[in-house]
C-alpha positions as CSV (number, residue, x, y, z in Angstrom):
1,M,-0.1,0.0,-0.1
2,A,1.1,3.3,-1.0
3,I,-0.2,5.5,1.8
4,G,-1.2,4.8,5.4
5,L,-0.1,5.5,8.8
6,K,-0.7,3.9,12.3
7,R,-2.1,6.6,14.3
8,G,0.5,8.1,17.0
9,V,3.3,7.1,14.6
10,V,5.7,9.2,13.5
11,E,7.7,7.4,10.5
12,L,9.0,8.5,7.2
13,A,8.8,7.3,3.8
14,D,10.9,7.7,0.4
15,H,8.9,10.1,-1.9
16,D,6.6,8.1,-3.9
17,Q,5.2,9.4,-7.6
18,E,2.4,7.1,-6.9
19,W,0.7,10.3,-4.6
20,E,0.2,12.4,-6.5
21,Q,-2.3,10.2,-8.2
22,I,-3.7,9.3,-5.4
23,A,-4.4,12.8,-4.1
24,N,-5.7,13.7,-7.7
25,N,-7.9,10.9,-7.4
26,T,-9.4,12.0,-4.0
27,I,-9.5,15.6,-5.3
28,G,-12.0,14.7,-7.8
29,R,-14.1,12.5,-5.4
30,L,-14.0,15.7,-3.2
31,W,-15.4,18.3,-6.0
32,H,-18.0,15.8,-6.5
33,I,-19.2,16.1,-3.4
34,F,-18.6,20.0,-2.5
35,N,-19.5,21.2,-6.0
36,S,-19.6,25.1,-6.1
37,T,-19.0,25.0,-2.1
38,A,-15.7,25.2,-2.7
39,E,-13.3,27.3,-4.9
40,D,-10.1,25.0,-5.0
41,I,-9.2,22.3,-3.7
42,Q,-5.4,21.1,-3.8
43,H,-2.6,18.8,-2.6
44,I,-0.3,20.3,0.2
45,G,1.8,19.2,2.7
46,S,4.7,17.1,2.3
47,T,3.9,14.5,-0.2
48,A,3.0,17.4,-2.4
49,I,6.9,17.9,-2.3
50,K,8.7,16.8,-4.5
51,G,11.9,14.5,-3.7
52,I,11.5,14.3,0.1
53,K,10.4,12.2,3.0
54,A,6.9,12.7,4.4
55,K,4.5,10.3,6.4
56,P,2.8,8.1,3.5
57,I,-0.5,10.2,4.6
58,I,-2.0,12.5,1.6
59,D,-3.1,16.2,2.9
60,I,-5.4,17.8,1.0
61,A,-6.4,21.9,1.3
62,V,-10.1,22.7,0.3
63,G,-10.7,26.3,0.1
64,A,-14.5,27.1,1.1
65,K,-15.7,30.8,1.2
66,D,-18.6,29.5,4.2
67,L,-17.5,27.3,6.8
68,I,-21.1,26.3,8.4
69,E,-21.9,25.6,4.4
70,V,-19.2,22.7,4.4
71,E,-20.9,21.7,8.0
72,K,-23.9,21.6,6.2
73,L,-22.4,18.5,3.5
74,T,-20.8,16.8,6.7
75,S,-23.0,13.7,6.3
76,A,-22.4,13.1,2.4
77,L,-18.5,13.5,3.3
78,E,-18.8,10.5,5.8
79,A,-21.2,8.5,3.4
80,E,-18.2,8.9,0.8
81,G,-15.2,7.4,4.1
82,F,-13.8,11.7,4.7
83,L,-14.7,11.5,9.1
84,W,-15.2,14.8,10.6
85,R,-12.8,15.1,13.4
86,K,-13.0,18.5,14.7
87,W,-12.8,22.4,14.2
88,E,-8.9,23.5,14.3
89,N,-9.8,27.1,14.9
90,E,-12.9,29.4,13.5
91,Q,-11.0,29.2,10.2
92,R,-10.0,25.5,9.8
93,M,-12.3,22.5,9.9
94,L,-10.2,18.6,10.0
95,F,-11.7,15.5,8.1
96,A,-10.0,12.2,7.9
97,V,-9.7,8.9,6.1
98,G,-8.8,5.8,8.5
99,D,-9.9,3.4,11.0
100,Y,-11.2,5.6,13.7
101,D,-13.2,2.5,15.5
102,N,-8.9,1.1,16.1
103,P,-7.0,3.2,18.4
104,S,-3.6,1.9,16.3
105,G,-5.7,2.3,12.9
106,L,-4.5,3.3,9.6
107,V,-4.8,6.9,8.3
108,T,-4.2,7.8,4.7
109,H,-5.5,11.2,4.4
110,F,-6.0,14.3,6.0
111,I,-8.7,16.7,4.7
112,H,-8.2,20.6,5.7
113,I,-11.3,23.3,4.8
114,M,-10.3,26.5,5.2
115,K,-11.6,29.9,4.3
116,S,-10.4,30.5,0.5
117,E,-8.3,33.9,0.6
118,S,-7.4,33.4,4.5
119,D,-3.6,33.0,5.5
120,E,-4.0,29.8,6.3
121,W,-4.7,29.0,2.4
122,F,-2.1,31.0,1.1
123,N,0.8,29.5,3.7
124,C,-0.2,25.7,2.8
125,I,0.1,26.8,-1.5
126,K,2.7,28.9,-1.0
127,F,4.8,27.2,1.6
128,R,4.4,23.7,-0.6
129,D,4.9,26.1,-3.9
130,Y,8.5,27.3,-2.3
131,L,10.0,24.3,-1.3
132,N,9.2,22.4,-4.4
133,A,11.1,25.5,-6.3
134,H,14.1,25.5,-3.7
135,I,15.0,21.9,-3.4
136,S,18.1,22.9,-0.9
137,V,15.7,24.5,1.7
138,A,13.7,21.2,0.8
139,K,16.2,19.2,2.0
140,E,16.8,21.2,5.1
141,Y,13.3,20.6,5.7
142,E,13.9,16.8,5.2
143,K,16.6,16.6,7.6
144,L,14.8,18.3,10.7
145,K,11.8,15.5,9.8
146,I,13.8,13.3,10.2
147,R,15.6,14.2,13.5
148,L,12.4,14.8,14.9
149,A,11.0,11.6,13.5
150,N,14.1,9.8,15.0
151,E,13.1,11.3,18.0
152,N,9.7,10.7,18.1
153,P,8.5,7.7,16.4
154,I,5.7,7.2,18.8
155,D,4.2,10.7,19.3
156,P,0.2,10.5,20.3
157,G,-1.4,13.2,18.0
158,R,2.1,14.3,17.0
159,E,2.4,17.1,19.0
160,K,5.9,16.8,19.2
161,Y,6.8,15.8,15.5
162,I,4.4,19.1,14.6
163,A,5.3,21.7,17.3
164,G,9.3,20.6,16.1
165,K,8.6,22.1,12.8
166,N,7.1,25.4,13.6
167,D,10.1,27.8,13.6
168,F,11.4,26.5,10.4
169,I,7.9,26.5,9.2
170,A,7.5,30.0,10.0
171,K,10.8,31.3,9.3
172,T,10.3,29.4,5.4
173,L,6.7,31.2,5.1
174,V,8.6,34.5,5.6
175,E,10.6,33.5,2.3
176,A,7.8,32.3,0.4
177,H,5.8,35.1,0.4
178,T,8.5,37.7,-1.0
179,W,9.5,34.8,-3.3
180,S,6.1,34.7,-4.4
181,L,5.9,38.4,-4.4
182,L,9.3,38.8,-6.4
183,H,8.1,36.2,-8.6
184,D,5.2,38.1,-9.9
185,I,8.2,40.6,-11.4
186,P,8.6,41.2,-14.9
187,N,12.2,39.6,-15.7
188,Y,12.2,38.3,-12.4
189,I,15.3,36.7,-11.2
190,D,15.4,33.5,-9.2
191,F,16.9,34.4,-5.6
192,V,18.4,31.0,-3.7
193,K,18.0,33.2,-0.1
194,I,15.9,35.7,0.9
195,E,16.3,36.7,4.7
196,P,14.3,39.6,6.6
197,V,16.4,42.7,7.9
198,N,15.8,43.7,10.9
199,K,18.6,47.1,11.0
200,G,17.2,50.1,9.6
201,L,15.0,53.2,11.2
202,S,11.7,52.6,9.0
203,N,9.4,50.1,9.9
204,D,8.4,48.8,6.6
205,K,10.0,45.4,6.3
206,K,13.0,44.5,4.4
207,Y,14.8,42.0,2.8
208,L,18.6,41.2,1.9
209,S,17.7,38.6,-1.6
210,T,20.8,36.4,-3.1
211,D,20.2,35.4,-6.6
212,N,22.0,32.9,-8.9
213,M,24.5,35.0,-10.4
214,M,26.3,35.4,-7.1
């Protein structure tokens, strides 16, 4: 089986090209349920980042305008095997595919429902796109994930594993958002390194960018 991990277990697998096809099939099933309630559905998370190890669980982001309308689809989603787990916050709901009747059952998918145009939505997409465009950053992320998985092989809720990634993700999101803005500029030059600059008298955000020419 290409996907699936026991609950509470942290274990990484080599990147598998089949993950993308599984994600695309899942996205098709979700569009059939959501229809116009969703504005966009995309494959996110480490299984969407090429060439790095990941937990073999497919993460899908669904962008919707109104989560109350999404809540009305709960029965239809659960009939298709997408189980509502919880509200993560006011702007985000979590569904999953897995054996939740068994404490050590396999989980294969997490479906993150969030408001389209929200910070949560853009963070997921831009983090994925930035790492796919910058293999050195992706490999740095992989190295951190491997260390955390080795330190926390059994981790209820994977709380320690997730917390250990927070600083890296926060730092990388600053770079990812800046890269995304610069990428839209005509005659764009790809930057291999983007660092915030905390010097100067003005309060505007400043960055030091190093391009491939240096």
